[in-house]
N, C-alpha and C positions, 0 to 999 in steps of 0.2 A: 536464636533466629530459627525460624522454622526452616528444615532442609528444604533445597532446591531438588526436584526430582521430575524427571519426564522418563516413564520405564516403559518397555513395550514387553507384552509376554516372552518367556525366554524362546518359545518356538519361533515366533514372529522374528525377534531379533537374531535368529541363526540364520532364518531362511534370508533376511535383507543383506547380511554379511555374505552368505554363500553366493548371492546373486551379484555382488561385488557394488552393492548400492553404498553400504557401510564399509569404508576403508580405512577406519582406524586416524584419519587426519583430525587436525586440530587447526584452529585458527591463526595462532602463533606459531606452528609449524608451516602452515603453508605461506606465511608473509616472509620466513626465514628463508625457506626453499627458492621463492621468487626471488630475495635479495641476492641470493646467492648463483643463482642462474641467469638474472638480468639486472645486474646492478647499475648499470648507465642507462638503463631504458627509463622513460619517464613514466611516474606511475599516477602522478595526480597534479593536475594544474587548476588554479583558481586562486583568487583575490591576490593576484600578481605574484603568485609562487607557482614554481615548476619544480618539483621534488623527483628525484630517480626512487628507484625501489632500494637503492641502497640509503639514500638519505631517510625515506620514510619508514626503514625499518631501524635506524639510528634515533629518528625523533622518538619513535613509540618505544624503544628500549630506555631512553632518557625519561620518559614520561613514567615507562612501569616502574624503574627505581625510585623516581622522585613520589610515587604513589606509597611505596613500601616505606620510604623515609619519612612520610606523612605519619605513619604509625596503621596506615590501613593493612589488614591482612587478608589474605587469600580466602577466597569463598564470601567475602564481604560485597554489599551490591551499593552500586553507584548509579544515581539518576543523572543520564546524560542528557542535555537540552541544547542542542548544537545545529544550527543552520548548516547550509551549504557554504561551508568555509574548510580550507585543508586542514586546519587543525584537529576536524571532526577524525581524521582516520588515525592519529598518531596516538588522540586520546583514547578511541576505541580499541586498538591494537594494543597499547601501553595497558588499559585495563585486561585484555586476554592473556599478557606477558605476564602480569602482576598475578595472575590467579584472581582478579577480580571479576564480578558479574556487572556488565552494564544493563542498565533499565532506561529502555529507548524511549525517550519524551519528544513531543513535535515541537517546533519552535512557536506555533502558537498557541500552547497551552499555558495555563495560567495557574494561578494558587489553586485552586480547587482541585485540577487534576494533579499536578505535581503533590501536593500533599497527600491525596490517594494514593500515588505510586510510591511515595517515601516510606507511606506506613503499611502499605499492603506488602511491601517488598522488605520492610526493614532494613531501608538504605542507611549508609552511613556517610555517604558523601553526595556532593551536587555538582556537576561541572556545566558550565553556561560561558556564553560570549559576553562581554560587556556589552556591547549592543547587537544585536540581532542583525540581519540581512534587510531587516524592515526598519532598523534604526531604534528597536525597542532596548530599552535599558533593563537589562538583566540582575542588577544589583540590586536595587528594591524589592524585586522578587524573590531574590536569596535571600534577603532579610528575613523577609515574611515567612519563607520556607522555613527557615532555622526557629522561628518561633513556633511554626505549626509541626513541626517533627523535632521534637527533642533529641532523636538518635542520632539525628545528622549532624557529624563530627567536623567534617570539614565542607567547604566551599570552594572549589577552584574555577577561577575566571580567567577565561584567554581575553588579553587585552588588558586595559587599565582596571587593574583587581581592587583596587581602594585597599579596604580592610580585608580582603580574602586573599588567599593564595594565589600567586600568578600562575597559570598554567607553561608559561614560558620560563619560570625560574625552577620546575621540575628537575631534579636529577637526583643520582645517588649510587650507590655501590650496584653495580649490575650484575656482579658477583652473588647477589643476594637475591636475584629472582629464581622464582621457582621452576621445576621441571614443567614440561609441557604436561596440560589436564589430561585425563582420561576423555577418551574420544567420546564414550557413551555419556559425559557429565553435561551438565547444563550449560551452556555457553552465554547465555544471555537472555533478559527477560523483554518480550516482544509486546506490544499493546494489541489489544483486541481491535476491531475495525468497525465496531457499531456506531449507530448514528447518534445515539441518544444516551444518556447516564453514564456514569465512570467507566472506564475501560478495564477488562478483566486481565490478568497478566498470564502471558503467554512463556512458559520455559522451553526453548528450543534448543538442541545438543547440539555439539560438534558435527556428531557424525550424521544427524539428519538433515542439519541446514546447508551444510558442504554440499550432502548430494544433491539438493533440490537446485543449487545455483551452478553446479559442476553439469548436472543432467541439463539444465536451461541453457547452458552455453552450448551445448551439442544441438540442440532445438532451434535456437536462435542464431546460430553460426558465429558466435563470438568466440575468436581466435586471439592470439598475441598481437596482432596487425590492427585489432579492433580500437575505436576512441569511444567511450560510452561518456555520453551527457546525463549528468544527474540533475533533470531540472524541477523533478518533484523534491520534497523534504527528504535528507539523505536518510535520517531514520526511519522512514515508511518502510513497510516491509515491502512493496512493490518496487521501487526503486532501488532498495538494497540486493534483493535475491531473484528478480526476473527479468532478465538474469541481474541487473542490475551492479552498482559499483564492486560487490563482493565478487558478483560473478567475473568481471571485468579483472579485478586485481587478479583472481585465482587464475586468470588465464595470462597473466603478465600483460594485459593490455593498458591501455591509456584512460584514465578517469579524469572527465573536465566537469568543472561545478560551475553551474549557473545560479546566482544570486537569488534570481526569481525566474518563473516559469515563462514568464510574458515573451512574444515573439520578439519585443524590441531588445529583450536582453539575451535573447537565447541564440535568435538568429544570425548576430555578428560571431558569436562563440564558434556555432556551427561552421559559417563562412572559413573562420581564423585557423581554428583548430581541426579541420576536415573532420569532423565528427561523422562516425558511421553508422550510429546507434541510440536511440533513446527511448524512454518511455514518459506517456501521459494519460491524464484522466479525460473520460469524452468530452468535457465542456471547454478544456485547454486543445485538446485535438482539433475542434471545431474552429477555435480561435486561430490558431497555428494555420489552419487551410485557408480562413479567410485572409490572414495576414500574408500568406506566402503568394497571394494573388497578384501584390503589389510588384514582385519580382525585384525589390531591392538588394536581395542580397544571395549570394550562393548557395544554393542547399543541395548541390548537386552530390556533395558525398552522401549524404543520408542514405545508408542503404536498407535501415529496418527500423519501423515505427512501431513500437509495442503500445497497445491501448487496453487499459483495463481499469481496475479499481471499481468500476460501474459499468453495467451494460453498455455497448454502443452499438446502437440500433443500425439494422441494414443501410437505410438511408443516410444516417450520418457518415456510416462507414464510405459507403460510396461517395460522399463528400471529401472524406478526408483522403483517400485514395485515388481519386482524381486529380487534386490539388497539390499533392507533395510527390517528391520523386522515390522516395522511399517504399519497400514492400510492405505493407501494413500486415500486422499481426497481432489478432485479436488475444487478449489474456483475461481468465475468469480465475483466481484465485483468493487465497485469504492467506493472514497471518498462522492462523492456526495448522496451515498445512496443504492441502490439495490445491494444484495449480493445473491449470489446463490453456493449451495454446492450441492456436490454428497454427499448421507448419509452413513454411517458408515455400514449400513446391504444392500446397492444396491448391486447388481451383479456385477461382475468384467465387462461385456460390458457397461455398465453405466457409471462405475469409470473412465474406460478407455476412453471411447470414448466420454463423453460429460462432460460440466463444470458446471453439477448441475442444481438445480432447486431453486427457490428464497424461501428466510427465513420464510416469512409471508403469509398466508391466504388470508391477505390483501394487499399483493404487487400485482400491477395491470401491467401487460405486454401486450404490442402491438408489432408487427412486421408490418413494412411499406415499401410500394416501395416509388420510386422516387416522386410520389404524395399523399403519404400519407395515400394509402387506404391500408387495411391490406391484407397482402398474405395469400394464402392456406397453412395450416398446412403442416408443413417440408419443405416449400420453404424458400431461404434466404432473409432476408430483416433487415431493419434498426430498432435497438431495442430503444423502449420507453419504460419507466417506471413512477410508481408513486406508494407512499404509505407511511406507519407508519414512516419512518425513510429516506427517499429519498427527497431531498430537493426542495424546491419550487422556491429558486431562489439566486443568487451568491450576496455577499455583495460588494456595491457601484460599480456596473458594469451593466449599463442599455443595452450596447450594447450586453454583452455575455448571459444576460438574454433573450434579444429578440431573440437570435440565439437558443438557449440551450434549450429553454422551450416553449410547446404547450399552446396556450389560456387556455387549459382546465388544464394545470397544468402537462402534462406527460413532463418528462426530457428526451431530445434526447440526448442519451448515446454516440452517434457516432460510436457504434459496430455495425456489419453485423452477425447475428446469423440466426441459424434455432430451430423451437421447435419442439420437439419428443413428442409421447404421454407421458403424467405425467407431462409436463410441464417443462423437461429437456431441456437445451438450450445449442447447439455446437455452439461455436464460428468459424465465417469464417475469421474474421480477424476486423479490424479497416474499415471505410469506404474507406480509402485513401489506404490499404493493397490489394486491388484487383486490377490485371492487366488486363488492356483492351487491348488484343494483338489481332488486324485486327478482332475487333468484338467479340471475345471472350472472357468472364470473367473467370479470372483464380483466385483462392484462393492461395494466398500466403503460407498460413497454410498448405494447402495440399501438395503443392509441398515440404514442408520441411519436413512433417512427411514422405512421401517417403524417400526425402534424408537421415533421420535419422535413417531409417531401415538398412543401409549398414553399415558393419562393421568397417570400416575406417574414418566414419565421426562421431565426437563428437557432434557439434552441426552445423544447417543452418540456415539463414535468406534470405528470397526471396524479391526482391525489383524489382522495373518497372523503366525502363530507357527509355527515348524518343527514337523513332525509326523513321527514314524519311518514310518508306514504311508501317511499321507497325502500327503505332501509338506510342505503347509500347511494348518493349522486358522486358523479364524476364532476371533477373541476381542474382545466387544464390552466396551468399557469404557463404564459407563453412569451420569450423574449424576443420580439419582432426586431427584422432589419430591413433597411430601405424604406419603402412605404407601410405605414401601421396600420394591418390589416384590421377590419372591423369583426366585430366577434361573431354575427350573423353569417356573414359572408363566408367564415371560416367555417362554419356548421354547415352552409350550404356545400363548400368545397368539399367537405368530408364525408358528405353524403355521395357524392358525385364520384367518389372513390370506390363504391360499390361495397361498403361494409355493411353491417347489421345497424338499425337504426338505435339500439342500445348502446352501442359503442361509439356514438356522436358524443362528445362531450356536454353534459347540461349546462357548466357554465364556462365560460373562458374568461379569463384574468390575466390582461397585459401588464408585465412588470421589466424594469430595467434589468435584475440580476436574479439570481437566486441565492438561496440560503445555502451556506456550506459548512462542512465539518473541515478541521483541520489538515486533512488529507486533500481538500478538494473535491470530496464528493458531493452528489446533491443529496440535502439531506430531507427527503420526503417526508418524514415521521413531524419535523420542525415546522415544515411549509402547511401540512396538514392540521396542527395544533394552532398556528396562527390565522390559517382562514376560519378554523371553527371559532375560534374567539372572536375574530371579526363579526361573524355572523351571527353570533349568539348577542354581542354587544348591537348590533343593529337591529335585531329583532326586540331586545328589551327597550332601545330608544323608542322603538313605534310603539 
């Protein structure tokens, strides 16, 4: 197998250890410690189960011993495709305890993605639920994956396993469990968050990832008394580490699993379990804000709502903060590393209008132009980052590494941002989310923010389409609410907001919903491709 590595130059590693960022902690080590410190405290709630820390640790040990009894060996990789069910945690921590390496897949992934993950990681096993929280049967998918990935020796199924190994049957000799891993070793492979193409694999170490959520706990106020609701898919980086369920378990707090993020499912859980903190992507935050107006559920326990995964525009942020009792905290980060938060004591203008500042004093941020030169403070440019939890390389992908990392170790995030005093970042969009209209550069997010201020616009996504005369023109996809607005009236309303004429969308299309990725992000590239195809088809028909 190709070795798993994530290495920082020795002088950087020494600095991060000296600063106390890397403390030599490991995933199996911290769960064992919490089980010893808080054995009777509730750790995981979901699917009718309520497990204490002692129970969670015991289940993880049984799973770990069972994995080794199957013939899996420390260092092998295992694709994990589990939704928001309690078994996610003993499965993942069982892999950690056995010295195995989880490869996280999202519930919405299918054979194309799974076969790619299995091949790229050289996986030896696959873990899934018989039926996902959406009702999807993963067993036919497991059969297809076994055909597509000959190196896959084992399939473990939570629930009715049929010909596969039942997760519930896993057990073995706990004395055979290996010692805790090297904290500098790769703990798992996360997937990159791109909206198109097959994801790259991101090796994260025990040291760097634990630091990211330990520091996030401090920023987000997570303590042993917190109750974290996992509303987004548990395997996604945002609900895992910002501060996420891993941060909550590290703090000795309680994790509540919502099978879906819909208000109909999540709101009763918030009321029943007295949830104090959760995280959402912007479209869901808007949906929650709309649903909260009904006042049918007691959401008063909710203290912090983190919104990330895509930019939350100022107008949308105001809606969310006004509708929900929680303090809004914006998050802007990536599975490759750098994470920014607004702070709980930041003034409203910072919370509403920026995407926060980095976690660590050792996060290095550069904002550069097309030539790689740093831009003046406050000017937009491409975001580059390096630091104690930002990776230096993808796994087994030389071409992506050459594109994505500078010779001196900065990660090219692909985001266009402005930096304000105090280090706060304002996301302008992805590099491809800017529209070049007759030489005028237009931020899609800026136009969306204006549209969201309209009372009959629920959400908006702006994309570029080819234009014979302008080079590119703008098209706004709008999800209406209440009375459906007419496109000419929306354009007139936009002009009334005092913006430049070239920023008024050239085209407005009303839609019922947006195309999304498995993680719930708006896929503007797919919207752009679909619109371009539609226009070409119409032109050919004419």
